[in-house]
N, C-alpha and C positions, 0 to 999 in steps of 0.2 A: 579636413580629415581625409578627403579623397586622395590628395597629393601625398600625404604621409603614408597612407596604406599602399599606394602604388609604388612607393620607393622601397618597400620592404622586400627582403630576399625571399625567393620562393624556395621551399624546402620539400624534399621528397622523403621517401621512407627512411633513408639513412641520414637525413638532415643535410645532405649536400645540396648546393644550389642547382637548379635546373634552368638553363637559359638556352635561348636560340638566337645567336647573333646574326643569322642570315637575313632577317627581315629589316626593312627600312621604314622610316616614317617621313612625313612631309615637313617635319619641323614643328608641327602643331601638337604632336603627341598622339595623333591618330594613325592607324595603319593605312597603307594604301589598299586599293581595291582588290589586289591579288590575295590579300590575307583574309578576305571575307568571302564566305561561300554563299551561294544562292539557294541552298537546300538540296542541290544535286551534285555539284562539283566537289571533288576532294582536293583540299589544298595540300601543298608540299609538307606542311607541318604534320599531317596525318600519317606520313610515312616515317617521321623522325623518331617518335617515341613508341616503343613496344613493351615497356615495362610498367604500364599503367595498371594499378590495382583497382581503382575506382573511377568510373566516369560519372560525374554529377551532371544531370540534365536539368537545365533551368528554362522553362518556357517563360517568355517575356512579352507582356502586352500592357503598356502604359502603367508601369510600376517604378518609374525612375526614382521616386522619393524613397523607395524601399531597397533599391538594388544595391546601393553601397553596403548596407548592413549585410545583405544576403551574400554578396561575393566576398566580402571581408571574412565572414564566418567560414567560407569554403577554403579560402587561400591559407588560413592558419591551421588547417587540418594537417596532422603529421602522418600523412600517407602519401604514396605516389599516386597523384590524381590528375585528372584533366576535368575542366569545366566546359561544357558545351551549352552556350546560351543561344536559344532559338528565338530570334526576334520575330514575333508574330504580328508584324505590321504596327509596331508602336509609333505613336504620333506625339509623345510627350518628351522626346529626347532621351528616352531610356536606351535606344539602340546606340546612340552616340556615346553614352557613358559606357556601355558594354564594349564598344570599340576601343575606348581608352584603356580599359582593363586588358583587353587582348593585346594591345600594342606594348604594354608594359610587362605582360606575363606571357610572352611567346612560348608556344608549345604546351601551355597550361590552360589558358583561357582562349576559346575559339568562339566566334560568332557566326551563326547561320541565319541568313535572311529568308523570309517568305512573306507572302501576302497574308493579311489578317484572315484567320480561319474561323474566329468566333468562339473557339473552345480550346481546351488544353490537350485534346487527344492528338491532333495532327502535329503540333510542335514537339510533343513527347516522342511520337513515332519517328519524326525526322531526327531528333537527337539520338534515338537508339540506332538509327542507320549510320551515324557518325561515331558511335561509341567504340573505344578500343580497350576499355578496362575489363578486368576479369569480372568485376561486379559493376552494377549501375545503381545509382541512387537518384531519385526524383525530388527536386526541391523547388517549390514555387518561389517566384522572385520576391514576394512580399513576406516570406518566412525566412528562417535562418537556423543554423545548426549550433549546438554547443561545441566548445573548442575541442573536446576529445571524442566527439560523436563517431566520426568515421573510424578513428583509431580503435575504439572499443568494439564497434560492430564488426570491423574487418578482422580483429583478433578473434572474436567469437566465431566468425565464419571459417577462418583458417584452422582453428582448433577442431572444428566438428565437420568440416566439409559441407557447410550449410548452403542450401539453395536460396533460403530467405532468412533474413535477420530483421526482427522487429526491434526498433529502438524506442525507448520511452518518449511519448509525445506530451508536450506541455502546451496548454491552451492559454492564450492571452486574450481574454474576453471571448473565447471560442470554446465550445464543448469538445472534449476529446475522449477517446476510449481509455478506460482504466483497468478493466477486468483482467486483461492479459499481462499487465505490468506489475503484478504483486511481488514477483521475485525473478531473479535471473534464471534462465533455463538454457542449458547447453543443447539439449535435444528435446523438443516438446512434441508429443503426438497430436496430429490434427484433430483426431476424434475424441480426445480426452483432455481438452484444454479450451481456453477461451480465445485463442489467437484468431479464429475465424470471425470473431466479433469485429475485428479491425479489417476493413476492406479498402482503406485508403492506400495509395501507392507510395506513401512516404516510408519506404523500407529499402533495405539493401537486397538486391536480386542478383543471382548468378546469371551473367549475360549468356553463357553457353546454354543454360536451360531455356531462357527466353527465345533464343534463336532456334534451338532444336525443335521446339514445339510451336514456333510461329506465334508467340504470345505478344500481342500488340493491343493498343488502345482502339476502342471503337470510335472512329472519327465522325460517325453520324450522331453521336450523343454530345450535348453540351453539358449535361449533368449526369453523373454516374458512369462516365467512361473509365474511371479508375476502379470502380467496383467490378466491372467486367474483366478488366486486366488482372486485378489481384485475385479474383476468384479463379481465373484460368491458371494463374501461377501456383496457387495453393494446390490445385489438382495434380500438378506435376512435381511438386517439391518433395524430395525424399527426406531432407533434413531441414527442420525449422528451428530457429533459435531466438531467444529473447534477451535483450539487454534492458533490465528494469531498474538498475541502481544508478542511472545517470540520465540527466535530461538531454536527450539527443536532438529531438526536433521541436522547434518552437513555432507553433501555429498561431498566426497573428490575425487579429480582427482589424480590418481597415475602417477607420472612423468615418470615411466617406461612403462606406457600403458599396463600393464599386466592384468587388470581386464577384465572380459568377455565383458562388454559393451564398453571397449576402444579398443578391438582388431579389427584389420582391417576386415571388412566384417560382423561385429556383427550386424549391422543395414542394411544388404543387403536389398534393397527395395522389391525385389520379395519375398524373404523369409519372410520378415516382413508382407507383404500383405497376404501371405498364412497362417502365424501364426495367424494373427489378426482375421481370420474367426472363430477360436475356441472360444475366449471370446464373439464374437458377437453372435454366435449360442447359447452359454450358456445363454447370456442375453435374447435372443429372447424366449428361452424356459421358462423363468420365468416372463417376462413382457408382458402384453397383448398389442395388437395394440392400438395406441392412442398417446396422447401428451407426456406421459412419455417415451414411446419407441422412438418416434421421437427425443426427446431431447437427449436421450442417443446415438441413432444412429448418430445424428449430430456430436457428439464428434469423433466417429470412422471415419466418412467420412471426417470431417474437418482436423483432426490431423493425421490420419493413411493413408487413401486413397489419398486424395488430397495433403496431406503433402509430399507424395512421388512423386508428380508431380511438385514439386518446385525444390530446389537445387539438391536433389538426382537425379532428372530427367535429369538435365543438366550434371551431372557427369557420367551418365550411357552411355554406348555405344549404337549403333544403335539397336542391337539385344535385349539388356536388356530393352531399351525403349519400344519396342513392347511388351515384357513380362509384364512390369509394366502396360501399357495401358490395356492389356488383363485382368489382375487381377482386376484393378479398374472398368473396364466395367462389369465384372462379379458381383462385389459388387453392382454396380448401378442397374443392371438388377434384382438382387435378393432382394435388401433391400431399394432402394431409393424410398421414398414415397413423395407425394406432401408436407406433413408436414415437412419432412427433407429438401427438396429443398427450401422451404420458409425460413428456418432458416440459410441457407448458404449465405456467402457474395458473392458479384458480381463476383469475380474472379473464384470462384468454380462453379458458375452457367455457366460461360463462358467455363470452362473446360469440363463440362458435355456435352455442345453442340459441343465440339471440339474433342471428343474421337476418331473420325475417321480421324482426321487431326493432325498428329504428329508434323508437322512444326508449326502449330498454338499453340499447347501445349508447344513447345519449346519457342515460343515468349512470351506466357503467363508466363512461368517460369522465363524468363529474366525480364519481367515487375515486377513480384512479388519480385525478389531478388535484383533488381537494387537499387542503392542509389538515393534518390531524392535530386538533387543539386538545391539550391534556394538561392537567394540573395535579400535583401531589398535594393532598390536603392533610394527611396525618401519617406518622411513622412511629410505631411503638412496639415494645416487646409484650407478648401475652403468654406468660408462662415460659418454661425453659425451652429455648430453641425455636420459639414461634414468633415470627416477625409479622406484624399486621401492617399492610401497605394499603392506604386509602387514597382515592383520587376520583377524578371525573374526566370524561373524554367526550369529544364531539368532533364532527366532521364539518369543516368550513369550506364550502364550494366556492369557486371563483365568481366574484360578483359581476364581472363584465360579460358573463354568458347567462342566458336564461336558466335559472336554477330550478330543476324539477323537485318534486317532493321525494325525499329519500327516507325509506323506512328506518326506524331506530335500530342500532346495532347491538350486538352481544359482546361485552368486553371480557378479556381474560388478561392475566399477567403472563408474560413470557420472559424466562430467564435464559440468557445465552452465555455460554462460557467464552471468555475472551480469547483463549488460545485453544481452538477446537482441535480434536484429534488426540489429545493426551489423556482422555478419560473415556469411560464407557458411554457416557451421555453428555451431549453438548448443548442440548436445549430441553428445558422443562417448562411445561404449561401449568399454570396455577389457576384453578377456577376461582371465581369471585362471587360474592353475594352483592345484590343490588344491581343497578343498571348504569348507563352512561352518565346519568346525572349525579351518581354517587355510588362508588363500589368499594369493596374491601376484600383483599385477598390475603390469606395466611400462608406465609412461606416457612416451612419446617426446615431450618438450616441443617438439621442433623441428617437429612436425606440428600444433601448436595455434596458432590465430590469436592475435594479441596481445589482451590483456584479462585479466580476472579469472575464473578457473574454479573453481567450487565442486565438491568431491569428494564423491560419494555412493557408497554400496554398495547394490546392488539384488540381491535374492534372489527367485527364482521358486519358489512352492510350488503344485503342481497347476495349473500354467499361469497363476497369478496373481502378477504382480510386486509386491513391496513394496520401497520405496526409502526410505533415510534418510541424513542427513548423517553423514560419517565423521570422527572425530578427537577429539570431545569426551571420549569414554571411551578412554583409552589408558594404556599402561604408563608409569610415572613417568619412565623413562629415555628415552622417545621425545621427541625434540626436532626442530625443523625443521632440515634439513641446510643447509649454506652455499649461498648463491646460486650458480648455475652459468650461465656464458655458453655457449650452444649455438648455433652458427652466428652469425646476426646479432642474436640476442635474448638477454636475460637472463631466467632463470627463478628466481623467488623463492618457494619454498614457505613458508607461514606458517600460524599458527593464529589464527582470528578472535577478536575481542573483542566481547562478553564470553563467548561460548558456547564458544570453543576448538575450532571445527571446522576441518578442513584445507581450505585453498584454495591455488591456484597463481596467482601474479601474473606473467603473461608480458609483460614490457616495463616493469615498474616503475610501475604506475598508482596503487597505494595503498600500496605498501611502498617506503620510500626505498632507492635502489640503493646498496649499499656499494661503495666504491672510492675512488680518488684519483688525483691527478696530481702528480708531483714534478719540480722543476726540477733538472737535472743541471749545466747550464752555460749562461751568458749571455755574449754577446759583441757588440761593435759592429762593423758593417761599413760600407762606403761608402754615402753617401746618408743618414747618420744613422739607419741601420736597426739595430734590436735583434733579434738572432737568439737564439731560445730553444730549447735542447735539453732534452727531458724524457722521463719514463717514465709510462705510465698503467697502471692495474690496476683490474679490476672483480672484486670478491670476492677470490679467490685466484688469478685467471688474468688473462692479457693479453687485451684486447678485440681483435676482428677488425679489420684495418686499415680496412675500409670503415665501421666503426662510429664512428671518430673523425671528427668533422665540422669543427669550427672552433676557433680560438683566439678567445675573446670578451673584449674589453676593455669594462668597464662603469664609467661615470663615477659616482662615489659620490654626488654631490649631485643631479644632474639625472636620473640613471638612463639617460642616453644610452648606446647600445652600438655597438660597431664589431666586425665579424667579419673574421677573416683566415684564409685557407686553411692547412691543416696537411699536411705530408708525414709519412707514418706508415710505420714499419717493422713487420716481422712479429712482433716480440717485445714490442710495446707501446710502443716508442720513437717519439717524434714530434719534428719540427722545425718551428718557425714563425718567420716573419720579419715584423717590424712596422716600417714607416716611422713613426717616432715623431712627426714633424711633422704627420701626418694626424690625430692624436688631438685636438688642441686643448687649451687650458688646462683644468686640473682634476686631480683625483686619480682614477686609473684602477686598478681591480682586475682581475686576470687570471683567466680561467676556461678550462677545457677542456670543450668540449661534445661529448657522444657521443649517437649514435642507437642505442638498444638495443631498439627495437621499440615502445616506448611514448612517453610525453612525453620531450622532450630531457632528458638527464641532464647536469648540470653539476657539475664538481668545481673548487674553488678550487685554483690551482696553489701547492703548498707550496714553500717556498724557505728557504735559510739564507744569511746575509750573505756567506759565503765564496764562493758561486758567482755572486753578483750583480755586474755591471759597475759601474764608477765612473760618477758623473754626467757628462753631456756638455752643453757649451754651444756654440752657434753663432749666427751672424748670418744673417738672411734679409732682405736689403735693410736698412732702418733698424730692424728689430725683432730683439731678442736673444731666442733660445730657450734654455731650460734644461730638461733632463730628468734626473730622479733616480730610478732604480729602487731599491727597497728591500724588505726583508722586514719585514712588520708585527710589532709587538711581541707577545709571547705565543705566538700560533699559528704565526707564521712563514710568512706567505703573500705571494706576489708582488704588489706594487703599484707604481705609478709616478706621480710628481708632475710635471706639465708646466706650465711657467710661460712667459709671454711678457712682454717689456718693450719697448714702443714709444716713439717720441719724446714723445708727449703724457704718458705715464706718467713718463718720465724727467724731464721738466720739472717735473711736479708734485712729484716727490721732491726736486728741488733747491730749489724754492720753500719747501717745508716746512722 
């Protein structure tokens, strides 16, 4: 694989080959010593290229088995790039492999040598000192990029003059941030977005910004050096963009657990809390007090401070728990403002109040990390538009930790609209009767806005709510009840696929509306009008009179449509009158259209030959019209064939 990749042509932004024929090799495929820098000297290749768009900096330390994939993913990027591999004292042959790539990709891949530093901060800083690109990107040697990653991020940067571009990160057995990658963003404000939740350095940075503000990695840190770097960069970025619709960066877990972040103790809670004060102090030096600062501080309290009062707190010993609490209390005393507190969820506000009660902090950690066990036990209609949802819920704490006594919770049903923001209310809380061992909530579907509502059960333990989807775990006899017409809308309870959770479709957005329309009688009246009498049903009930909108005739070939008003009775009966001469030639299929709160619901009008009128023929001037209503073969649905015969057509027939 290596030989094949190294023989591929290098491409730049315009697809032309970029080569440098000045270098020589010793015949073994390796560059001579003059092509390798020692971390300080600049090689002649650094003066050759001046059109580099992106410099990719790859710190390398004992990652030979991953380096092929990493460098291959970089060399296939369709941008004008250079790759600076900083060999941080590798002893596994990774440096020699990097040399081989450099000899075959002169002017694109360069290798910088230095003694092992123990962390990624120094090699990244050395790489920055050799970078010539307008932008820089940091890629660890055991990770890799998607084939279009740099092309998409660079295009985003050039469109917007971006200082930082976040590309979607995909984890391979590694946790990755997701909140900032919900959709593409050309320009996203730092204070009104989730981008600050991602403080890794795997982003595209404008090099001029980094140099102007002396933004560099903290070489004294083995863990968290990229947090300091990225925090500093965010403070000076005027334009931040997000590429969320493409898997840009692939973060890989090493099975041998040798990476710094995978080593035991790399995320020691006390060390992390002490480290995180550096980027916080850096941010405070650049951001004035106010909403933006509170928004950024919320991230550090929520994810760094109180995050270590969760499962890491349960795993810690008695002495370390006291140290964790002391560090968190110090952060609260120094930086917790009312604006930050108001942005925190209930469990973190409870933790603030319990910083002097370690036993309560342990219980809160159990509540947060526990699994919510829930079961749907019954689902039925009770009267018009009232859906009874019954179930039970419990909190299952982790068995490997000492489990304290946790007081019983208070359950409620929570309905959340699947596409928030399109209606006045996106969440509805439904009170229940009974407790965790057995509860019932009544959902009045007539009070819900149209749309799809997902059903959750929420239970509060010691002031902390835990919420989970309801329905996947259920008794085998529980099935969705039949659709119900309530007022002007149709409510369709259903279980999602593939997870089987309970949702309510109000209006028929994702679930087909069951129902139909049947022709009872057809008759001709004056003016060559065809009068249709029929019956409509939705589910097992008759629709409200105002729900029946039109009789729709659709021409089968062209798709043209014609709507006619419908007179509706209270029991689902309807009458429509169509002047057949207005349809025009063609084959027309008949539908009844209803408004049930969502997209228009259409039902083909079912018919049997016995109730359909005979064909009718008449003359309009010199043109003969013929109309033949009929029931289609097989399914028996109402259609009509309309034909016209004018003088020209009549003469053509005679000539034939």
